[in-house]
Each structure stands twice: as structure tokens, then as C-alpha cells.
Phi, psi and omega in degrees: 000130181296162175288160185297320177299323181292324177295320183294317178298317180300320183271351176068040187257144161240118182266128180241115186226157174261125183267158175291343181244014186215152168251161178078220187247141169255114186249149173232120176236118179237122177227142176295141175230172175277137352295163189296343179283350181256151178233136177268131186233135173231134175232132175206161182192165175252137181279137174223138177271123171242130187256011173228142184219131175249110190253116179250120174265126175256106191249119174296129179241036176271181196302321185274007193259357185307298179301326179294320176297320181296321176295323178295313184296323181292340182269357190283336179296314176295327177298316184291322178300314184293324175295313183297336181271002181296146181230114003291156180298153183238127177275109184236152173224164184214155177208165184229135168228144182273168178275000186277122176232309174197161165249139178220100182248153179250165344238171177206165177188154352280163179300140176075005182275127183300320182292320177296324174295320182290329176290327177300311181300316180294320182295319191247006166069037174202159179262165178099005183279150171232151176271111180228137179044044178065022174224157176281116188236132177231116184269154177236067187295328180289345181245330190300101177077008184262130179290144179271145175242124182288151180295129180090344181293146184282344180196171178283331176265120182263117178265117185299325184293343186270358183203180181282164179292327178293320179290323178300315181296322180295309182298320179293323178295320178294322177299317182287342176277072191273003178089183182225031178253011184280188186299137174277004179243074185297131183231069186293316180296318177291321178298319176301314183295315178301317184294317186282329179273352182277112184294335181290339177292333177062031192265313189276119182260148179294135174084001180259145170289155179249123183242117180244129179241110179271136178232108186193148176255008179240181183270154171285128183242035182301127186205061186299339180274002182045063180271349190220164163251127184298309178247131178231135177261141173269188183295334181270001181087003176290139182257129173253132176269096183294327175302311177298322180295314179294320181294333183266359185061028182303316184266005179077000182233139181238035190271346189270326180275145177292130182302143177299325184303326177300321179280328173300314178295322178302307183295323177295331182279349177294139185227151168278174188294339179275003177092354182282143177301140175291152175277133186236137169232137181230134176236140178234106175263092191226189182275115182237153170300129186305133178082009185223175172256008180271135186301140179182179181271098180286163178229161180225097185297324179298315179295321180297321179294327182291330178298329179271352185281159184309315181304313180290326179291325177295321178293321178295323176301314183294322182293324186264006180301131180082359175291133178294339175241069188301317182298314178293321179296317179297317179295318177298319181296314177297317177298324180295320178297318180292325180303317182284355178285330190259184175285148183270316181214134176305138184273055187300314187288327175292321179295321177299317181298313182296317183297326179296339179244020182050043187267187184270134171243135177214167187269118180294341183274352179304139184293340180227126183272006185296315184298309179297324183289327174296319173297321176295318176301322179296324182273359170291328172258208177286124186290140176261348180226146178238128183277136175270142183292335180204160177298132175294142179284329175225095182307323185293344176271355184292136179246124183240117179222157179226131173267122186219118176059035179089359181234164180248127174263117173270118183269138183252133178304131184091348179231314180256343178199163168227150175267119180245135179269116175266177182291344180240022175125176186280148172228156171265111177264119184271147183214165174059222181294350180268358172296135188293142175237164178303139180077358172301148171243115180260152186218123172245134177224134183196168178252139175226160180287136181285000000 
């Protein structure tokens, strides 16, 4: 898959977005320069201070997500501390929605037939299917767009000002541990839309920025019009994942999945009572190529090692007890454990969504979710770091400038900023007089390989 700047250059696009930390436009301009393998990139935006934030976690609850949810929950205490330390202070609240809306697998007939529905359950290993429009459909009405409420929590929307930091972190941690029995057709973008536009959720406050954090190891399969079957079996029993194929343009057609642009436009259309557009921030904790911001099948070596360790092997021993083929059963059990360690499908659509808002992208396979959540906390307030879309080909040619009070501050590497390599790519970390202030307009210009 080409790098994002190369894609932007190829399409000749300039993306103008409203940021959660910015007013006006966040622009990306990428044009080819000589030699032809280089692309010139410009990123800029204006800083605005917003003292209220509504943070929505969209959490995948499909089969491979259990350990990843646990890692997210464990990092929430430090996340809360980082939010509490923002200057100026931010009045924030948080809620959780899952990616489960429905499953639509093919095929079955006739529609509405009980025997056909029973065959669906047999074919796809779950109960609750109905045969609709010649496909096996299982709905999740209790989850679709519905905010989760942790046991003991006073409400589905957790307001930080109403409780202690420890209690807030605990309740939010319980809410993000949504389990792994959800839809195998994760629809995070559509779940976000349903949750934010439902007035009964009472989540979106007037004057507050909206922060959406997607947490998933799969691709977004949002298909509200039910134009496709995500999983399809051929006559030999081989299964094709239509969602993954469509998102990767494998079959050359993108007609089945709802366009990401529709969800971008939905967020941009959100307004406060005075008619002004809401400030938006988007984060994607998804499957990325290790060490980059490019979608890919990430790996977690620590998790893989734990699958070979005694505790997991003892669990496999208990599972395989009495099996006539003990060695084969043990090997399958260990392999299944390792499968769930990494990313399942590259999160291309989520990365596209985050990029449209100059948002955060981070790797779901990381053994510790603290770093991406710390980075998310920073951009809820005035950012101290600016993510680069791609590694600069010549770091010494990176130009960092800030328009402040009618004058321009030219930032010098080593004094006004440093280029810092995070686990998911480079960022510009501002310091000294180049630390951003309200109403600053920052500008980054650099070359990257196409």
C-alpha cells in the first residue's frame, strides 16, 4: 500500500478539516517534486482552546479483542491523570460503545424460513440468525449505538467532575472490557454515528469538543444498507472475507461498504447551539505495520511468548484433556492463542478517518496501551506534539514555523523542536518559545519518499 502522502499526491487532494484542537482548517498539501520519488508535504492548523471534551471510545468486541481490551483498561488510570493535568483544565466526560450492529453472512433461502435460519446457526456457529434477503443475519439491538454502563456506575456517560479519578478510571475500564462475543462484522464508524446522533444517549454537550477513539484489530465493515455479506462460503467450504477484500480494493469495487467520507462529513456537520462547527478529534488504535502509521498486520512478540509460557500451556492441557490426539490439540490451542495476539485485518478505513482530522493513529498490538492513550490525552488539550504524516526524507529540511500575534516564529531543531520517533512513527515535539499557545497557527513543511 503506498504511503499516505503518495496517495494524496496521486489523487491531487487538499484535505481541509476541523480539529479538536484547532479552528479553521487543517490542511495537507502534497505535491511531487524532483526527483520524482519525493513528495512535498505541508500540514498546518490554528490552535483553539476548548475547555470541555466529550470522549467516545468505540471498542471492538469480536473474538480476538479480549486481551486488547484488558490492556486498554489497564492504561486508563494514567490516561485520567494526564487529562487531569491539562493546562488549561478540561471538563471531560467519557462513554463506550461497541462495534456490534449486525452480522450478515451468506447465503440462505428461503427468506423467513425457520429451517433456513437453523441452518445459518449451524453454518456460522451462533444462535439468533434469521434468513433475510437471502443472507444469514443476526442483529445486536442491545448494542447497536447503545452506550455501555459499567456495573455500579451511576450512568452510561461518566463525568469526571462527579467522581474521583480512581473511580472514574475503574468504571471506564469496566466499560471498555466489552467482551469478545460481539459481531464478527465490526462496524465502528456506523456505531460511532448511531451513538453520537441519538439524543437519548445525552452524550454530546453544547460547547464541547468531540473526541472519538476507535479501538479494534479488524477493519471497519460499516454497511447500514446491507449491500454485502461479510463472510461467504464457496461450494468447497472456503470462506472469503468480503469486507477485507473491499477495503483493500482487491476485487476493484468499493460499492458495498459505506464510504468513509460520509462519516467524515457527519462529524464535520456537528454544530453547537450558536451554529459554529464542533471541534473534532479522531484517534485510531488499529492494526498497523509495526513502527509505522500505515495499515498492516501488526504483531506482538510478548503476547506470542506468553502463549508458549507455562500458564497458557496449562490452560491448553486442561482444554485438551482426554483428546485422542493430545499433541495435535495442544498445537492447535497454542496456535489459536498466538492468532489473537496480532492484528486480524489492517485498519485502512479507520486510518483514513483519523487522517481526515489530523488525528492520532497507534498500534492496537502494542503490549502496553499507555503510550497511545497518553498521546490522546495530550491532543485533547493544546498539543505539545504534532504527528508527521510520514517520515521526512531529510529531517534537516523540515521547516517548523508558528504565526503568533502578527509575527512569525521560525522554530530551530534542538531549540524550538525535536523530531521524536514513537512506536508508531515520528512526531515533532515542540519546546521553548515554540510551545503552542491559543490562536497560534502552526505550519510544517517537509519532503518524504513517495
